[in-house]
C-alpha positions as CSV (number, residue, x, y, z in Angstrom):
1,M,-23.9,-44.3,173.0
2,L,-24.4,-47.6,171.2
3,V,-26.2,-49.2,174.2
4,M,-28.4,-46.2,174.8
5,S,-29.2,-46.0,171.1
6,V,-30.4,-49.6,171.0
7,I,-32.6,-48.9,174.0
8,Q,-34.0,-45.7,172.5
9,F,-34.7,-46.9,168.9
10,T,-36.1,-50.3,169.9
11,A,-38.4,-48.3,172.2
12,A,-37.6,-50.7,175.1
13,W,-38.5,-49.5,178.6
14,L,-40.2,-50.7,181.7
15,Y,-43.7,-49.4,180.9
16,P,-46.7,-49.7,183.1
17,A,-49.4,-52.2,182.1
18,T,-51.6,-51.0,179.2
19,S,-54.5,-52.4,177.2
20,F,-53.9,-53.4,173.5
21,G,-55.6,-51.3,170.8
22,G,-56.1,-48.1,172.8
23,T,-54.6,-44.7,172.2
24,E,-53.1,-44.8,175.8
25,S,-50.4,-47.1,174.5
26,L,-49.3,-44.4,172.1
27,I,-48.9,-41.8,174.8
28,T,-47.4,-43.8,177.7
29,E,-45.1,-41.9,180.0
30,K,-41.5,-43.2,180.3
31,A,-40.1,-42.9,183.8
32,L,-36.8,-40.9,183.4
33,G,-37.3,-41.1,179.7
34,V,-36.7,-37.4,179.0
35,P,-33.3,-37.1,180.7
36,F,-32.3,-40.3,179.1
37,Q,-33.1,-39.0,175.6
38,Y,-31.5,-35.6,176.2
39,L,-28.3,-37.3,177.4
40,L,-28.3,-39.5,174.3
41,W,-28.8,-36.5,171.9
42,L,-26.0,-34.7,173.8
43,M,-23.7,-37.7,173.3
44,V,-24.5,-38.0,169.6
45,L,-23.8,-34.3,169.0
46,T,-20.6,-34.5,171.0
47,G,-19.6,-37.6,169.1
48,F,-20.4,-35.9,165.8
49,F,-18.1,-33.0,166.7
50,L,-15.3,-35.3,167.7
51,H,-15.7,-37.6,164.8
52,T,-15.8,-34.9,162.1
53,T,-12.9,-33.0,163.7
54,G,-10.7,-36.1,163.5
55,Q,-11.9,-37.9,160.4
56,G,-14.0,-35.4,158.5
57,F,-17.4,-36.0,156.8
58,D,-16.3,-38.6,154.2
59,F,-17.3,-41.8,156.1
60,L,-20.6,-40.5,157.3
61,M,-21.6,-39.3,153.8
62,R,-20.6,-42.6,152.2
63,V,-22.7,-44.5,154.8
64,L,-25.7,-42.2,154.5
65,K,-25.6,-41.8,150.7
66,P,-28.7,-44.1,150.0
67,W,-30.7,-42.2,152.6
68,L,-29.9,-38.6,151.4
69,P,-33.0,-38.4,149.1
70,L,-35.2,-39.5,151.9
71,I,-33.7,-36.9,154.2
72,V,-34.0,-34.1,151.7
73,V,-37.6,-34.9,150.9
74,G,-38.5,-35.2,154.6
75,I,-37.1,-31.7,155.3
76,V,-38.8,-30.1,152.3
77,A,-42.1,-31.8,153.2
78,S,-41.7,-30.6,156.8
79,V,-41.4,-27.0,155.8
80,F,-44.5,-27.0,153.5
81,G,-46.5,-29.6,155.5
82,A,-49.4,-29.4,157.9
83,Q,-47.3,-29.3,161.1
84,P,-43.8,-27.9,160.3
85,F,-42.3,-27.8,163.8
86,V,-43.5,-31.4,164.7
87,S,-42.3,-32.7,161.3
88,L,-38.9,-30.9,161.5
89,R,-38.4,-32.3,165.0
90,S,-39.1,-35.8,163.7
91,M,-36.5,-35.3,160.9
92,M,-33.9,-34.0,163.4
93,L,-34.4,-37.0,165.6
94,W,-34.1,-39.2,162.4
95,I,-30.8,-37.5,161.5
96,L,-29.4,-37.9,165.0
97,M,-30.4,-41.7,164.9
98,A,-28.5,-42.0,161.6
99,L,-25.4,-40.2,162.8
100,S,-25.4,-42.4,166.0
101,A,-25.4,-45.6,163.9
102,A,-22.7,-44.5,161.5
103,M,-20.4,-42.9,164.1
104,V,-20.3,-45.9,166.4
105,V,-19.0,-48.0,163.5
106,G,-16.7,-45.2,162.4
107,E,-15.0,-45.1,165.8
108,M,-15.1,-48.7,166.9
109,P,-13.5,-51.8,165.3
110,P,-16.4,-52.9,163.0
111,K,-16.5,-56.5,164.3
112,K,-16.6,-55.3,168.0
113,A,-19.3,-52.8,167.1
114,L,-21.4,-55.6,165.5
115,V,-21.0,-57.9,168.5
116,A,-22.0,-55.0,170.8
117,L,-25.2,-54.4,168.7
118,M,-26.0,-58.1,168.8
119,R,-25.5,-58.3,172.6
120,G,-27.8,-55.3,173.0
121,M,-30.6,-56.8,171.0
122,F,-30.1,-60.2,172.7
123,A,-30.4,-58.5,176.1
124,I,-33.7,-56.8,175.1
125,V,-35.3,-60.0,174.0
126,L,-34.0,-61.8,177.0
127,L,-35.5,-59.2,179.3
128,S,-38.8,-59.5,177.4
129,V,-38.9,-63.2,178.0
130,V,-38.1,-62.8,181.7
131,M,-40.8,-60.1,182.1
132,A,-43.4,-62.1,180.3
133,L,-42.7,-65.3,182.3
134,L,-41.8,-64.0,185.7
135,V,-43.7,-60.7,185.9
136,P,-46.8,-61.4,183.7
137,K,-48.7,-58.4,185.2
138,V,-46.3,-56.1,183.4
139,G,-44.8,-58.3,180.7
140,T,-48.1,-59.4,179.2
141,Q,-51.3,-57.8,178.0
142,L,-54.9,-58.7,177.2
143,Y,-55.5,-59.2,173.5
144,G,-59.2,-59.5,172.7
145,T,-61.4,-60.6,175.6
146,S,-59.4,-63.4,177.1
147,T,-56.1,-64.0,175.3
148,K,-52.9,-63.1,177.1
149,V,-50.0,-62.2,174.9
150,W,-46.4,-61.1,175.5
151,R,-45.4,-57.5,175.3
152,G,-42.1,-57.8,177.2
153,V,-40.4,-54.4,177.8
154,F,-42.5,-52.6,175.2
155,T,-45.8,-50.7,175.2
156,Q,-47.6,-53.5,173.2
157,K,-47.2,-56.8,171.5
158,N,-46.6,-55.6,167.9
159,Q,-43.5,-53.6,169.0
160,L,-42.2,-56.7,170.6
161,G,-42.9,-58.7,167.5
162,W,-41.1,-56.1,165.4
163,V,-37.9,-56.1,167.4
164,A,-37.9,-59.9,167.9
165,A,-38.2,-60.4,164.1
166,L,-35.2,-58.1,163.4
167,T,-33.2,-59.8,166.1
168,L,-34.0,-63.2,164.6
169,I,-33.0,-62.1,161.1
170,I,-29.8,-60.6,162.3
171,G,-28.8,-63.5,164.5
172,G,-29.9,-66.1,161.9
173,T,-27.8,-64.6,159.1
174,L,-24.7,-64.2,161.2
175,I,-24.5,-67.8,162.5
176,S,-21.2,-69.4,161.5
177,R,-18.9,-72.2,162.6
178,Q,-16.5,-69.7,164.2
179,S,-19.2,-67.7,166.0
180,W,-22.6,-69.4,166.7
181,R,-23.4,-69.1,170.4
182,L,-24.6,-65.5,170.5
183,P,-26.4,-65.6,167.2
184,A,-28.1,-68.9,168.0
185,A,-29.2,-67.6,171.4
186,M,-30.6,-64.5,169.6
187,V,-32.6,-66.7,167.3
188,V,-34.0,-68.9,170.1
189,L,-35.1,-66.0,172.3
190,A,-36.4,-63.9,169.4
191,A,-38.5,-66.8,168.1
192,A,-40.0,-67.3,171.6
193,C,-40.9,-63.5,171.7
194,L,-42.2,-63.6,168.2
195,L,-44.5,-66.5,169.0
196,G,-45.4,-65.3,172.5
197,S,-46.4,-61.8,171.2
198,G,-48.9,-63.3,168.8
199,S,-47.8,-60.8,166.2
200,K,-49.0,-62.6,163.0
201,G,-47.8,-59.8,160.7
202,A,-44.3,-59.9,162.0
203,L,-44.2,-63.7,162.0
204,A,-45.4,-63.9,158.3
205,A,-43.0,-61.2,157.3
206,T,-40.1,-62.9,159.0
207,M,-40.8,-66.2,157.2
208,L,-41.0,-64.5,153.9
209,S,-37.8,-62.6,154.6
210,I,-35.9,-65.8,155.5
211,G,-37.2,-67.4,152.2
212,Y,-36.0,-64.3,150.4
213,L,-32.5,-64.5,151.9
214,F,-32.2,-68.1,150.8
215,L,-33.2,-67.0,147.3
216,I,-30.6,-64.2,147.2
217,H,-28.0,-66.6,148.6
218,L,-28.6,-69.0,145.8
219,L,-28.8,-66.5,143.0
220,R,-25.9,-64.2,143.8
221,T,-23.4,-67.1,143.5
222,R,-24.7,-68.3,140.2
223,V,-25.9,-65.4,138.1
224,T,-24.8,-61.9,137.1
225,P,-26.1,-59.0,139.2
226,A,-28.3,-57.8,136.3
227,L,-30.0,-61.2,136.0
228,G,-30.3,-61.6,139.7
229,V,-32.0,-58.3,140.2
230,T,-34.3,-58.9,137.2
231,T,-35.3,-62.3,138.6
232,V,-36.1,-60.8,142.0
233,I,-38.2,-58.0,140.4
234,V,-40.2,-60.5,138.3
235,L,-40.9,-62.7,141.3
236,T,-41.9,-59.8,143.5
237,M,-44.2,-58.4,140.9
238,S,-45.8,-61.8,140.4
239,I,-46.4,-62.2,144.2
240,A,-47.8,-58.6,144.3
241,V,-50.3,-59.4,141.5
242,F,-51.3,-62.6,143.2
243,G,-51.8,-60.9,146.5
244,I,-53.8,-58.0,145.1
245,F,-56.0,-59.6,142.4
246,I,-56.1,-63.4,143.1
247,L,-55.8,-63.9,146.8
248,P,-58.8,-61.9,148.0
249,P,-61.3,-63.9,145.9
250,I,-59.8,-67.1,147.1
251,L,-60.0,-66.0,150.7
252,S,-63.6,-64.9,150.2
253,A,-64.5,-68.3,148.6
254,L,-63.0,-70.1,151.6
255,G,-64.9,-68.1,154.0
256,H,-62.0,-66.0,155.3
257,D,-61.7,-62.2,155.5
258,P,-60.5,-60.8,152.1
259,T,-59.9,-57.4,153.7
260,F,-56.9,-58.6,155.7
261,S,-58.5,-57.7,159.0
262,G,-60.0,-54.6,157.7
263,R,-56.8,-53.2,156.3
264,T,-58.1,-52.6,152.7
265,T,-60.8,-50.4,154.3
266,V,-58.1,-48.5,156.2
267,W,-56.0,-48.1,153.1
268,S,-58.9,-46.7,151.1
269,V,-59.8,-44.1,153.7
270,Y,-56.3,-42.9,154.2
271,F,-55.4,-42.9,150.5
272,N,-58.4,-40.7,149.6
273,S,-57.3,-38.2,152.2
274,M,-53.7,-38.3,151.0
275,L,-54.7,-37.4,147.5
276,N,-55.2,-33.8,148.6
277,T,-51.4,-33.3,148.6
278,P,-50.0,-35.9,146.2
279,F,-46.7,-34.3,145.2
280,I,-44.9,-33.4,148.5
281,G,-47.2,-34.8,151.2
282,E,-48.1,-33.3,154.5
283,G,-44.8,-33.7,156.2
284,P,-43.2,-36.5,158.4
285,G,-45.6,-37.8,161.0
286,A,-48.7,-36.2,159.5
287,Y,-50.1,-39.6,158.4
288,T,-47.8,-42.0,160.3
289,S,-48.5,-40.9,163.8
290,L,-51.4,-39.4,165.9
291,S,-51.9,-36.0,164.4
292,E,-54.6,-33.4,163.4
293,L,-55.0,-35.3,160.1
294,T,-55.2,-38.8,161.5
295,S,-57.5,-38.1,164.4
296,P,-60.6,-37.6,162.3
297,L,-59.7,-40.6,160.1
298,A,-59.3,-42.7,163.2
299,M,-62.8,-41.6,164.4
300,R,-64.3,-42.7,161.1
301,L,-62.6,-46.1,161.5
302,G,-63.5,-46.3,165.2
303,E,-65.1,-49.8,164.9
304,L,-61.7,-51.2,163.8
305,G,-59.9,-49.8,166.8
306,A,-57.4,-46.9,167.3
307,I,-56.4,-46.7,163.6
308,V,-54.1,-43.6,163.8
309,T,-51.8,-44.7,160.9
310,P,-52.6,-46.2,157.5
311,H,-51.2,-49.6,158.4
312,N,-49.0,-49.6,155.4
313,A,-45.5,-48.0,155.4
314,F,-45.5,-47.3,151.6
315,L,-48.9,-45.5,151.9
316,G,-47.5,-43.7,154.9
317,S,-44.5,-42.5,152.9
318,F,-46.9,-41.2,150.2
319,G,-49.0,-39.4,152.8
320,D,-46.0,-37.8,154.6
321,G,-43.8,-37.1,151.6
322,G,-46.0,-37.4,148.5
323,V,-44.8,-39.1,145.4
324,L,-41.2,-38.0,146.1
325,G,-41.3,-39.4,149.6
326,F,-42.7,-42.7,148.3
327,L,-39.9,-43.0,145.7
328,A,-37.2,-42.1,148.2
329,F,-38.5,-44.6,150.8
330,F,-39.0,-47.4,148.3
331,G,-35.7,-46.6,146.6
332,V,-33.5,-47.0,149.6
333,L,-35.1,-50.3,150.7
334,F,-35.0,-51.7,147.2
335,Y,-31.3,-50.8,146.9
336,L,-30.4,-52.4,150.2
337,A,-32.6,-55.5,149.8
338,V,-32.2,-56.2,146.1
339,V,-29.3,-54.5,144.5
340,A,-26.6,-54.3,147.2
341,P,-26.4,-58.1,147.9
342,F,-25.6,-58.8,144.3
343,L,-22.8,-56.2,144.2
344,R,-20.9,-57.7,147.1
345,Q,-21.1,-61.3,148.4
346,D,-20.3,-60.8,152.1
347,R,-22.4,-61.9,155.1
348,I,-23.0,-58.4,156.5
349,T,-24.5,-57.1,153.2
350,L,-26.8,-60.2,153.2
351,T,-27.8,-59.4,156.7
352,C,-28.6,-55.8,155.8
353,A,-30.6,-57.1,152.8
354,G,-32.6,-59.3,155.2
355,V,-33.4,-56.3,157.4
356,A,-34.4,-54.2,154.4
357,A,-36.5,-57.0,153.0
358,F,-38.3,-57.5,156.3
359,N,-39.1,-53.7,156.4
360,M,-40.5,-53.9,152.9
361,V,-42.6,-57.0,153.5
362,H,-43.9,-56.0,156.9
363,G,-44.4,-52.5,155.6
364,M,-47.3,-53.8,153.5
365,V,-49.4,-54.4,156.6
366,E,-48.0,-52.0,159.3
367,T,-46.6,-48.5,159.6
368,H,-43.6,-48.8,161.9
369,E,-40.9,-46.6,160.5
370,V,-40.9,-44.2,157.6
371,F,-39.6,-40.7,158.5
372,A,-39.5,-41.8,162.2
373,A,-36.3,-42.9,163.9
374,G,-36.5,-46.6,164.8
375,V,-34.5,-49.8,165.2
376,G,-35.1,-50.9,161.6
377,W,-33.4,-47.9,160.1
378,Y,-30.8,-47.9,162.8
379,C,-29.8,-51.5,162.0
380,M,-29.7,-50.9,158.3
381,I,-27.4,-47.9,158.6
382,F,-25.3,-49.7,161.2
383,L,-24.8,-52.8,159.0
384,R,-24.0,-50.7,155.9
385,A,-21.4,-48.9,157.9
386,V,-19.9,-52.2,159.0
387,T,-19.8,-53.3,155.4
388,L,-18.0,-50.1,154.3
389,R,-15.4,-50.4,157.1
390,E,-14.7,-54.1,156.3
391,L,-14.4,-53.3,152.6
392,A,-11.9,-50.6,153.3
393,R,-9.7,-53.2,155.0
394,V,-9.7,-55.7,152.1
395,P,-7.0,-55.2,149.4
396,V,-8.5,-54.2,146.1
397,A,-7.0,-57.3,144.3
398,R,-9.0,-59.6,146.6
399,I,-12.4,-58.0,146.0
400,Q,-13.7,-60.3,143.3
401,T,-17.3,-60.2,144.4
402,T,-19.6,-61.4,141.6
403,P,-19.4,-63.8,138.6
404,L,-19.4,-60.7,136.3
405,A,-16.5,-59.2,138.2
406,R,-14.5,-62.5,138.0
407,S,-15.1,-62.7,134.2
408,S,-14.6,-59.1,133.3
409,S,-11.7,-56.7,133.1
410,G,-11.2,-53.0,132.6
411,P,-13.4,-50.1,133.9
412,G,-16.4,-52.3,134.4
413,T,-14.5,-54.6,136.9
414,Q,-13.2,-51.6,138.8
415,S,-16.8,-50.2,139.2
416,L,-17.8,-53.5,140.8
417,K,-14.8,-53.7,143.1
418,R,-15.7,-50.2,144.5
419,F,-18.9,-51.0,146.2
420,P,-20.6,-47.6,146.8
């Protein structure tokens, strides 16, 4: 189930050659894809029945607790949205994805489960390198008029860049003296795919996420959780103000495109349409995939290409789930990327923070996963499950995770020891 889940949620498959930027890459047929998916869903449902029969719902609920608001908002928005059946189907697949990630760790020894996930992602980037170099007719695609870029075992280059970036972050944060061969190989191959794909957004987001992880690593061993979280918030707001109000005039003065390759135009068009249903949105997939709402917007933006999403995950969460959807989407990423790594100083929590941070940074320029099942969500749920399993094996007396916990006593210390 783990291997099949990695294949399914990374969207890896042997696709026929496609052109970049066309809608055909969104509707490409997967040979034997339907029976593969049905078999996976059957395995997940069977695993869910066996897991809950033997262990109950406690572990699954603890793992998925940060995502519960997102699930609830997604289901409610589906019922009252523009395409209820399509949206509910998207949410059901999202829930199956989440159960798959949590159950694997619940049933396997956590360290073995983590190694299996790493091997799966390593195999996918390795196959992408092989396809791009040895079978370029399939493993590459034309970008622009003459540039050949890698797409590996994916429909197009941006998906390869997305998966390669996540693989690089996970491998890079898990390198240690005791175990470095597999993580280092993941980093090398993922970096090759990231550069070969020419996905500039994924590359920039990866670099920013790595810098962020170094910042978190330095702060969480030196300051209290409250001060650490406050510092990150202030720095993030400063960067956001710089990017929104200061950077565009600078780019314009230097002769560069201040619209970020037309994205500000796309954001404006989509946002104006989303204001029609600001509270609960139009349901999962209404604005984050090809739909009856995005088709006319894509036609209006035809000169920019096949723009069937707002090219911003936060804007996508607002369109699909309204203000509540935006808050739920931002809230879970903020908790995992900013709050959780200050509550417990273990490597897996830091890895999960890196994945969440990458999703936040890259979400500013692309719409990969909001209410849709994907490898980003899968990895975050998987890593959180590993953290909770590892925490359960550590005696309470040894869990002194932060400077505040080491210097405090009483009920406050106990609340820090019991990482939620």
